[in-house]
C-alpha positions, 0 to 999 in steps of 0.5 A: 402433219406432226402428231405428238403423243401426250401423257394419256394413251390415245390423246394426241396433239395434231399440228397440220402443216401450213403452206403460206404465201403473200395471200395467207396460208392453207392447211389440211385440217383432217385427212382420214388416210393420214390418221390411219397411217398413225393407227387412228381408225375413225370415221367422223359423222358430225361437225360442231361449231361452238362460239363463246363470247366472253373470255373465261367461258368454260364448257366442261367436262362433257361426255357421251356414254355408250352406245353413243360415246364420241371421239373428238378432233378439236381445233380453234378457228378464232381465239385461244382455249385451254383444251382438256381431256380427262381419262374416264376409263375405269381400269385404266392406269391413267384413270382420272389424269388429264392433259391440257393443251392451249389451242389457238387460231395462231398455233393451229394445233388440234387435240384428238380426244378418244371415246372414254375421255371427258372433254372440255375447254376454257376460253383464254380470249374473248370471241372464240370459235371452236370446231370439232369433229365427232365420231358419233351423233349427239344423243341427249339421253347419253349426254353428261358432265363432271365438275370442271373445277373438281380439286381432285382433278387438279386442272389449271384452266388458265382462268379465274374460276370465280368469274368463269361463265358456265351453263346450268348443266356445268354448275350442277355437274357431280364431282369426279369421285361421286360420279360412276363412269360408263367407260372401261378399258 
């Protein structure tokens, strides 16, 4: 597995090796020992599957606060997304900065997002199946969101923001500057 560091400490791009023949291909999408070999000590406790029908669907910028903060390992089984992680750890030298990576079924890339980061994605194609592992269970009382289209964050989602498909939760999310992060370095 190829693991590439991003501009944000701890946010990593993972590219599993695919082994193909005339039948198709095989890949190992996650291996605890491989990640440990790269200094990532994490136990995933929940797998999630998100399906988004229309192109331009946005599910962002989400987080779970402590004591149920989640690290995530995100990949796409069908379609293409722009996947985004924003450093939300107060006191971090990269606080408020983001990375955006296109993940697709074709490129096989995955994004590892540590706890303390906001996470979200926009679908660049219709009919997207996004899969992700979480390091803690879903806890509704710890669930939160920050405005995905906050101009101060400067995120290029790769879609037309006017026609984006959003949940009510994402429409009502506060701007980053008006939000108090529950995370610290």
